N, C-alpha and C positions, 0 to 999 in steps of 0.2 A: 766926558774926559775922566772923571773920577772912576767910572766903571772900568776904563782901560787900565787904570792904575791898580785896581783890585784884582781884575780877572786877567790872567796872562794870556797872550796870544800864542797859541800852540798850533803848529802845522798839523792838520788832521791826520795825514798819512804817517807822519812820524809818531804821533800819539798812538795810532792803531798798532804799529809795530811794537812799540815799547810796552803798551798795556797787554797786548796779546802774548808777547814773550814772557812777561812776568807772571801772568795768570797761568799760562800753560806749563811753565816750569814748575810752579807750585803743584799743579794737578798731576803732572808727569812724575814728579818725585814722590808724591804721596801714594802713588799706585804701587811702589815697591820699597819705600824707605822704612816701613814699619816691620817688614819681615824679620830682620836680624834682632829686633827688640822683643819679639813675642815671648821668648823664654823669660826675659827680665820682667816684662809686664805681668806675666802669669805669676811669677814669684812674688812680686811686690804686693799684688792684691790677694795672694793666697789662693789662687784658682788654678785648675789644671790647664795644661797647654791647649787642650781641645776647646776650652772655654775662651781662652785668649785668641784662638784662631778666628772667632766670630768678629774680632776687630777688623780683620781684613775682608772677611766675607761680607760684612755689613756694608763696607765701602764699595765693593765690586758689584753687589746686587743693586744697591741704591743708584750707583752710576748707570747701570744698564736700564733701570727704571726711568731715569731722566732722559735718556736718549730719544725715545719716540716722540715726545712732545716738544722737544727743543726747537725744531724748525717752525712749528705752528706758533709757539709763544713769541719767537723772534719776529715773525711776520705780523702777528696781531698787536703786540704791545711795543714793538721797536727793538732792534738789535742792541742798541746802546743801553736801554733801560733793563732789558733782560740780562744782558751780559754783566753789567755792573751790579745788578741785584744778586745774581748768582755769585759773583766774586765777593761781594760783601758777606753773604751767608757763609761762603767757604772760609773766609778769614775769621769771622766770629766763631764758627765751629772749630777752627784750628785752636783758637785760644781756649775754648771749652775743653777740647781734648787734652791740652797741656795741663789744665787745671783739674781734670777729672779726679774726684775723690774715690771713685770705685769703678769697677769694670763695666757695670751697666751704663753709667753715664758716658764712659768712653765709647762704648759701642753705639749709643744713640747719636752722640756728636759725630762719630765717624760716618754714620749713615747720612747725616745731614751733609757732611763733606762730599760723600759720593753723589748724592742727589744734585748738589750744586755743580759738582765736576761733570756730571752727565749733561748739564746745560752749557757749561763753559766751552767745551771743546767744539761742538758744531756751531754754536752761535759766535764764538771767537773767530773761527775760520771763515764764517760768513762775513763778518766785519772785514777781515783781512782781504778776502778775495773780491769783495765789492769795492774795496779801495784801490785795487790794482787790476787793470784790464789784463786779458790773457797773455798778451805778448810781453808784459812786464813781470809776470809771476815767476819766471825763471830766476829773477833776482832774489826771490823770497826763499830760495833753497837754504841759505845760511840761517834764515829765521826759523823755518819749519823743522829743520833737523834737530834743533836744540830741545824743544819740549816734547816732540813726538818720539824721538829715539834716544837722544843722549841722556836726558834726565832719568828715564826709567832705568837706564844702564848704570847711572851713578847712584841710584837710590840705595841699593844694598850696602856698598862700601861706606857711603856717607852715613847711613843709618847705624852701621856698626861702630864707626868712629864716634858719633855723637853719643850713642848709648854708653860706650866704654869710658869716654873721657869727660862727659858732662852728665846727662841723664836722658832717659827716653822721653821726658817731657819736652826736650828741645827739638825733637823730631817735628813737633807741631808749632812750637813757639816761633821757629824761624819763618813761618809763613806770615805772621802777624804784621811786622813792619813792611814786608814786601807787598802784601795784599793791600795794606792801608795806602801806601804810596801809589800803587796802581789804580786804586779806586779814585783817589784825588786827581790823578793825572787824567783818568778817563772822564771824569765829570767835566773838566774844562776842555779836554782835547778831542774827544770823540764826537762825531756828528751822528744824529739820529736818522734812522731809516725805518719807516713803517711801511711794509709792503701791502698789508691788508689782505687777510685770507679771503678766498672767493666765496665762502659760504659759512654755515654754522659749524661749530666745533664738532668733530667726528667722535661723538661720545662712545659709540659702539666700537670703533677702531681703537680708542684709547683703552677701554676695558678689556680688549682682546690682546693688543700688542704689549701693553705695559706689564701686566702680570706674566705674560709669556716669556719676555726677556728676563724678568726677575727670577722666575722659577728655573729657567734653563741655565742662567748664570750660577744659581745656587747648586743645581745638580752637577754642573761641570766643575764647580769649585770643590765640592765635598765628595763627589763620586770616587775619584781616584784614591783618596786617603781613607775614606770610611766604608767603601764598598758600594757598588751599584745596586745591590739587593737590599740595602738598608731602606726601611719603609719611607722615611722622609726624602731620601734621594730618589728612590724609584718613582714615588708619586709625583715629585717635582718634575722629573724628567718626562714622565708620560703626560702629565697635565700641561706642562709647558709646551711640549711638542704639538699636542692637540690645539691649544690656543694659538700657537704660531701659525698652523695651517689655516685655522679659521680666520685669523687676522689677515693673512695673505689673500684669501678668497674674498674677504670683505673689502680690502683696500682696492683690489682690482675692479670690483663692481661699483664701489661708492662714487657718487658724483663729486664730492669734496672730501677725499680721504685724508686721514691724519698723515699718512706717509704716501707720497706720490710714487708708487712703484713703477708707473709708466716711464719714469726717467731712466730706468734700467734698460729700456728699449733703445736708448741712444747708444750707438756703437762705442764711442770713446768712453763715455761715462760708465756704461754697463761693464765694459771690459776692465776699466780701472777699478771699479768696485769689487768685481770678482777677484781680480788680482790682489787687491788689498786684503781680502779675506784669506787667500791662499798663502801670501807671503807672511802675513801676521801669524798664521798657523805654524809655518815653518820656523820663523824667527823665535816666537815665544816658546815653541816646542824645544828647540835646541838650547835656548837659554835656560830652560827648566831642567832638561835631562843631562846636559853635558857636565855641569858641576857634580852631579851624582856619579857619572862615569869617571870623572877625575878623581873623586874620592875612592871609588871602587878599584881603580887601577893603581893609584899611588898611595892610598891610605892617607890622603891629604886632609887637612882640617876644613871645616865649613868656610872659614874666612879665606883660606888659600884658594879653595874652589871658587869662591865668589870673585876674588881678585883675578883669577885666571881668565875670566871673560872681559876684564876691564879694557884690554887693548881694542875691543870692538868699538868702544866709545871714541877712541882716537881715529879709527877708520871712518866712523860716521862723520866726524868733523871734516875730514878731507873729502868725503863724498859730496858735501855741499859745494865744494869748490869744483869738483868734477862736473856736476850737473850744470852749474852756472856757465861753464865754458863749453861743454860738449853738446848739451841739449839743443842749442840754437843751430849747431852744425850738423849733427847726426839725425835729430828728430827722435821722437819717443820710442818708436819700434826698434830702430837700429841701436839705440843705447840700452834699452831694457832687456831685450832678448839675450844678447851676449852676457850682460851683467848677471842675469838669473842663471844662465848655464854655468858660468864660473862659480857662482855662489853654491849651486847644487854640487859641483865637483868638490868645493872646499868642505861642505857639510859631509860629503861621503868620505873625504880624507880623514876627518876627525874620527870616523868609525873604524878605520883600519887598525888592527892590533899593533901596538907599539907606539902609535902616534901620541895617544893620551899620556903615555909614560914620559914623554919628553916635554918638559915645561916650556922650553923656548919654541918648540914646534907648535904647541898650543897657543902661545901668545901671538905668533906670526899668523896662524890660521884665523884666530879671532879677529885680528886686525883686518885681514882680507874680507872676512864676513861683513864687518862694519863698512868697509870701503865699497864692495861690489853690491851687496844687498842694499845698503843705504842709498847707493846710486839709483838702483831700480825702484825702490820705494818712493824716493823723492820725485823721480821722473813720472811715475804713475800718478802721484798725488797732484802734481802740477798740471800734467797734460789731460787728465781725466775730466777736468772742469772747463775745458776750452769752449765747449758748445753749450754750456749751462748759462742761461741769462740771469741777470740780477733778480728777477721775479722768482725764480726757482732755486736760487742759491741756498737759502736756508733749508729747504726741504732736502736738497741734494746732499748737503753737508751732514744732516742728521742721519740720512739713510746710509751714507758712506761710513760714518762712525759706527753704526750698528753692525754692519757687515764686518768691519775690521775687528770690533770687540768680540763678536761671536767667533770669528776665525781664530783669534788668539786663544780663546778659551778652549775651542775644539782641538787646537794643536797640542796644548798641554794635556788635555784629557786623553788624546790618542797616545801620546808618549807614555803617560802613566799606565794606560791599559796594557801596553806592550811590555813595560817593565815588570808588571805583576800586581795589578789591582791595588790593594790596600797597603802595600809594603813599600811605597815609594819613598818614605822618609828614612829608610834604613839602607845604607850603602851595602849591597851584597858583595860577597867575596868574588862571585863570578860576574865579570863586566859584560858578558855576552848579551843579556837582555837590553842593557843600556846602549850598546853599539847597534843593536837592531832598531831601537827607537830613534837613534841618530840617522840611520838609513831612511826611516820613515820621513823624517823632516827633509832629507835630501830629495826624496821623491816628490814631496809637496812643492818644493822650490822648482824642481824640474818641470812639474806640471804647470807652474806659473809661467815658465819660459814659453811653453806652447800657447798658453792663453794670451801672452803678450803679443803674439803675431796679429792680433786684432786691433792693436793700438794704431793711432794715426802715424803715417810716415813722416809728415812735416811738423816742425815745431810751430807754435802759435806765432803769427806774423802781425805786425802793427797794421792798422787800417791805412789805406793809401793816402788819406787826408790828414794823417797824424803828423803834427809838427813837432819834431824832436826839440826844437829850440824853445817851444812854448812851455810854460810851467804845467805840470800835471794837474788834472782837475782837483780843485779843493786845496792845493798846496798853499795858495795865498789867502785862503779864507780864515777869518777869525773863528774861534770856537763857538762864538755866540751868534753866528749868522744863521739864517733860516735853515732848518733841517730839511733833509731830503725825505719827503713824505709822499707816498702813493696810496690811493684808495681811501 
């Protein structure tokens, strides 16, 4: 009886949604919130901007390094244990970032944040998708849209406001109370699931895939601004590509691979993963290049340019409502293909001379981008995992996030290459190259519309024996009941 008074009874599925949303909002914000503060950070520590840029690069490279092993760790040690461990590390690293006395400490703590973030996303989504069967995941649209799309869009304006009115330290301090509360809730509310990997740890796959993703992320991050011929960038790109090819060949042949590439053979999941990469390339590319076009066309400030894309966040919020209502009626294919075609047309409209000069036209088009592209992205994310069973969910999530992360990095790099190599940080007088880069992003999204024809026609349906009046599995269980363990 006393135990019940001390340990609160929390519905596991409610706890999963709350903890996932809190953790992913922190992770999503931290991927973009530091950008506006880099000048301030460099000035406070008396270092050049190029040195301050390592704050962001350390986060992105470490995040990519954590992705390949996330699925295996969750299966081996339990999704609850790994997720809460990563969330604790992320929260502590945030505090260290805010208290950092010098740039080197900040960079190291930022790398720890990135490594923990690389584990949080796939393991967190594994927790979420294991808690909800396929026919109930459409209800998750409102949950998924916030951390995966809305928070990165809110990062730059929020980062600018905090830096200007408080200090850059608060970019990291805001994570501490949220992360602490999420960890406490997770300890009492989440249920453990240990899938148990089939064999020994794939050491060879780890030493191939992990540095491959880290090196490629480094090259794609620094190549556009520093030049692709710079020795560090060129070597990272070449070595990362070789290791990636070797990793793929090894994963295909290994009996117990670190990454189950065979999952890509599933039509729904394989198509969704490829689409995730292409749409991420288009979206991240246009969010990178359009503020530069806006400055080149109007001579706007960096803050005005950043705020010009903010209406996209409003469209994203409405997209979650669209998916919740239309996906059960239309199905993944019929909802995604038209959405991507409209998104491609909107992207192309942004590149038409005269459009970027009209602030209200820009705001309206950015809203449409959030609405239609957000609808497509959410639909793909929900429908792609319909045929993935609980045993493979951790591996599938890790692989999905790897494809999406590399897709976004490639989209930015492609736009930077079109703009003009190492001069992407300076708004040129001629907006022509920027418009060409926007056309590239439109082409990527249009390619996604063709690929979406392979998505399933029908939305996930409840099993015939499902009793809608019965409480969902685990809803009435106390947090301290026996964990779900396999293997």
